[in-house]
N, C-alpha and C positions, 0 to 999 in steps of 0.2 A: 504493499500498500505505500502512495505517497502521501506524506502528511506534512503540513507547515505548523509551526508553532510559533506564535506571536508573544514574545518575551521570553527572556533567558534569565529569570530569576529563579527563586527556590521552586516554585512548581513548574514552570515552563521547562527549565533545564532538566529536571528530573524526569518528566514526564517525556521529553525528546530523547534523551540518551536511553532510557528503558524502551522505549518504542523501536528505537535504532538497533538496540541488542536483539529484538525480536525479529529483525530482518527487515523492518520497514526503511523506506527512504525519506528521511526526516531533514527539512530545512527550518533553521531555527532563525528567526527574524527579531533584531533589536535594534533601537536607535541609538545605543550608548558606543560609541566608536571604541573606548578603552575597554569595556567589557567584550566586544567583538574580537578586539586584537589578543586579549588574554585568553578568549575560548579557543581562537586559532591555533594557539601555541599548545592547547590540551591542557590548560589549567583553569581551574575553576576559581572565581573571585569570591568566593564565600566558602565557608568549612560546613561539609556535609560527607558524613562517611561513605567511602565507596563510590563517589560520583566521579572523581577525578580519573580513576581507572575506566569507568563507563564511558565517559566522554573520549578519552584517549583510544579506546577500544573502537568507538563509534566513527572517530575521524580516521582511524587506520583502515577500517573495512570500507570506507566511503559512504557509509549508510548514515552518518552524521555531518551535516554542513551548516554554515552560517551566513548570514546576509544583513545588510542594513538597508535592504530595499523591501518595502512591506508591500507594494503592489508586484514586485517579482515573485513574491513568496506566495501571494493569491493564485498565480498562474502555475505554481509548482503542484500545491497539493490537491488531492481530492478530497480530504478531510483537513479543514482548518480549525486549529485550536486557539483559542483566546486565553492567554495565560498573562495577562497584562495587570499591573497595578489596579486595584480597587480602593483607594484609602478612604478614609472617612472624610466627609465635609464638615464645615464648622458645627452644623446642627445634629452631627452624629449620623446622618444618612450617607449612603454609599455615592461616592464621584466616581461616575460611570464614563468620564472622558476618554480616559485610555482606551476602555472598550470601544467607543463610538469611533474614536481615530481609526483603530484597527478595523473596524467594520466599513468605514469609509474607503480604506486602502483595497479591501477585500472586493467591495464593489466596484472600484476602477480596475482591478487587476486580473479579476476571475475571468476564465475563458470556458468553463464549462458548467455543470450543474454544481451548485454550492452547498456543502454541508459544513455550517460553522459550529463549533462546539464551545461553548462557555466553560472553560475549565476554572476560570478566575470565580471567586466568590462574589455573586452579585444577587440582589434581592429578587423577589417574585416581581415579574413584569419585565426585568431586563432582555428576556429572550425575546419578547415581542418588539421592543425598542430596538434591540440589534437587528432584527430581521428587517424591520421598516428602513433602516439606514441602508444596508446592503442592496435591498430591492431598490430604493431610490436612485443609485449608483447603477447598479449591475443590470436591472431590467431593462432599461432604456437602452442598452448596447445589445442585450441577449435575450429579447423577449420570448424566446422559445425554450430558455432553461428554468430551473426551478432553484428556489432557496428554501433550506430547511435550517433552523437553528435548534441545536440540541443543547440541554443542560447535563453537565457530567462533573459535578462538584468533586473537588480534591478532599482527602483526608488524610494527609502527610503531617507527620510530626518532625519537627526540627531535631536533626540528630539521628534519625531512623527513617528517613524521608525515602531513601532508595529501597530499603527492606519492605517499607508500607506499599511502595508502588508495585514492587515485584511479587509480593504475597498479600494482597489485600484481604481485609475481613470482609469488605463488600464493594461493589462497584454500581453506582447510581446513573442512570442513563435515562433521562427525560425528554419527551418532544412529542409532537402531533403526527409525524409520520412514521408509521410502523417500519417502513423500509429503512429510513434514515437512522432510526433508533438501532435497530439490527445491525446495520453498518459500523456503527460506531462499537456497540456491544462486542461485536467480533473482534475488535482490536486487543481486548482483554483477554481473549480466550487463552493466550499462551500463559498468561499469570494466575487465573483462577478458573474455578468451575462453574458451569452454569447458573447452579444453584445461588451462587455468591453474586449475581449479576441481577440487579433489580431494575426493571424497566418500569416506566411510569409516565405521567406527564409533566411538562417541564415546570410548571408551578410547584409540583409537589417535590419535584428533584431539587428545586432551589431551595425550599422549606427544610429539606432532610438537612442539608448542611448548616443552617442556622439553628436548628432546633438541636442538633448534636453538639454543637459549640456552646449554645446557652445551657443545655443541661450540664455539661463540665464545668463550666462556669459557676452555675448555681451551687454545685457539690463543693468547688471551692470555697466561694464566698460564705456557705452555709457553715463549713467546717471552721472557717476563721473567726466567725462570730461566735460559734461554741467554744473556740479556743480562748477568746477574750472574756467569756463568761466562766470558763474553768478556772483561768487565772485568778478573776475577782474573788473565787471561793476556795481556791486553793488546791483544786483538782488537777489532775494530768490528763491532758487531752489526748496523749497517747495511749493511756488506758482506754478512754472513751473510745477512741478510733478503733482500736483492736476489738472492743466489744461490740461495736455496730457493724465492722467488716465482715464479721462472722455470720451475719444475717444474709442468708443467699438471696434475700430479695434486695439487699443493698450492695454487698461487694465492697472491696477496698479501694478500687481505683479512683483517683481525685478526691481522696480525702485526708491528705496530708495538709495540716495547715502550715501559714508562712507568710509571706509578704504578698500575697495577692498573685493573681494570674497577670501575665503579661505577653508579650511576643506581637507577631503580626496577625494573628488570627482572633483570639478570645475577645480583647478589648473593643476591636474594630466591628466584630459580628453582633457583640451583644448592643453596641450602640445602634448598628444598623437595623438589628431587629426591632429595638425600641421605636425607632423612627419610622419603620415599615408600619408597625402598627398603629401608630399616631396618626400616619397619613390616610389608613384606612378606617379610622375611627375606632380602633380596637385599643382598649387600655391594657398593656402588659405590664402591670404592676409588679410582679415577681420578677420580670427582667430588668426593669429600672431600679429595683431594689438590690439585684445582684451587682449593676454596675456601681451604685452608690457605695455599698458595702466595700467593695473592691477598691475603690478611690480612697477610701479612708485608711486601708490596710498597710500600706508601705509607712505611713506617717508613725505607726506604733513603735517602730523601730526608734525614730527621733525621740518619741516621749520617753522609752526606756533610758535612753543615753542621757537624756536631760534628768531624769528621776535619780540616777546615780551621780551624774557630774555636776548637776546646777547648771550654770550659764555655758554654753558650748563656745563662746567667743574665746579664742585663743587656744583652744584645745586642737589636737591632732588626731584624727579617727582614721583607722586603718579599715579599709573596705574589702572584703573578699567576695568577688563575684560582680560582674558588670552586666554580661547577657543575661536575658531574661530568666535563663534556666542553664544547668549544668550541661555540657556536651553540645554547646550551641555558641556562635559568636554573633548571634542576632540581638542588637539593641534596641529594637522598635518596642517601645511602651514596657521597657525593664523596669521593675519596681526600683532596683538599685539608682536610677537616674532621678526619682523622686526624692529618695534618701539624699544623695548626694546635693541635690538643690535645696534641701531643709538645712543640711549641714553647713553650706557656704553661706546661706542666708543668714545663719546663725553666727557667722563669724569664725567658724571652724576650718582647719585645713583638713583636707582628704588626701591619704595615700591608698590607691586603689589598685587592684590585681585581679585578672582574670586569666585562665589558662589559653583560653582561645580568643578572647575579645579585646585583649590590651591593645592591640594595634589600631583597631576601629576605634576603640574609646580614646586613644592618645590623639587621634585626628579630631575627634568629637570635642574634647577638652582643649584643645590646642591653645586656645585663648583665654582659659579659666587659670588664673594665677594660683589659686588656692586648691587646685585639684591637680595631684601628680599620679601619672600612672606608670606603675613600676613593674619589673621585669620578673618578679617572684612575689610567693605568698610571705617568705620570711622577710622580704626587703620591703613590703608594706606595713610590716610591725615596727621597724625602725623608728624610734622617738615617738611612738604613738601611745595615746594616753587609753586608748580602748580600740576593740575590735568588733565590726559589725559584718555578720555573714549574710550574704544576700542571694547566694546560689547555691545549688546541691551539687557543686563539681566533685569528683571522686577524689582528687588531690586535697580537697579540704577534709573530707571524711577521714583520711589516713593521718591526719594531724594528731600529735600526741599533746595532751593537755599541758604537760610541763613545758613544751617549747613555746606556750603562751603566756610564760610568766615573765616575759621580757616587757609586757605592757605596763606602763607606768602605774595605773590604776588597777590592774590585773582584771578588767572588766571585759566581759564578752557577751554581745548582744547577737543572738542567734536567731536570725529571721527564718531558717530553714530547719530547725530541729536536729542538727546533725550530730550531737554528743549525748552522752550519759550525763545527766545533771548531778548525780552523786559522785561520779568520777571527776567531774571539773572542780566541785567543790573540795572534794579530798585533795586536789592538787593545790588547793589556795586560790582559786578563780572565783569571781562573782560571775555567776553564769545567769543570764535572762533569756529564756527561749520563749516560744510562741505557746501560751496556755499551759506551761508547765511550772508557773510560779517562780519564786525567787531563791536561788541557792547561795 
């Protein structure tokens, strides 16, 4: 199959490389010349395990190519995937401008029947809007041809995106033309069984993605609120978590309390779902409450530091973890950024380290004089009064409590509950985690 993929970001590049591995002829189009130059050399401009090897393999086999010409890509592909950015607008709704720009290019460049697949996360109704844009351009030139728009949401997790694509737990394909739906569904035959491929209408397919992410976000925010309550009563939220996780109706996924959710999906999708409900006249009170709870949670770390240290002006705080989670270099909506903003606004200095995101963070904070991005976890501790942990990287979990005694105030505020409170207290540290009391 000849496939064109619009967008060489996390979703587009993973999809393109995996489709190429399955033997398809894939052309990836992106408007960023630097990104295209990096990819042409077989290098991936962000961290995602296994993706470098797949891209190199695809280029070497001739199954994976790159282009900066959107209209040319429209002429290449039988199936055209849209994997461009869909960021949040100021009101929380989804900005569809990149989708529409790609649709215009497809309309101008397509030469045969068009099957456009929305891989980007886009709200209900986006498929109809994209179809209208393509038709406006395309059918003026090719009235005998057809245009079908299919919704095929992604369910990739940063740090395991390649594995998620190659062995998906489900594939959702939605559209109004059964033949086009079947054509897109057939692309996933090398990766999963027919039982795992769900076909439906476009509106339902779009809602599946938002419903899934909103459910995960709800579990996280709910557990964070319970953690705050447990802390007020001296209970241990880890005991509570284990107690409810063994209930088969609940399970244990996404029940770990912490600093709140971040990344490129959950914050944006929750906001978009709430805005979509508002536009439709449907009140999504639970969804809005989830977002409000999550917005407050990162500030809990600042409050804990202030409770122990008082005024933070002139203090130096070590921060372990800058990406939104361990195993990723993605800084989008990372809770650490809210903490760092709180600290600098309070007059504190920050020494921050992340195993994967330090390079990106150094560029982000290049003009922030009170923030220093360092090259190791131990270097972050140098001269620091206290340590704040904001991500669950494996490197941090292997730290011994004794190695943290270099902190001037021997204070560790753990936003990811990585350590045993008893062991930390025994080592002579003041340890404040999420929902685990003060030791």
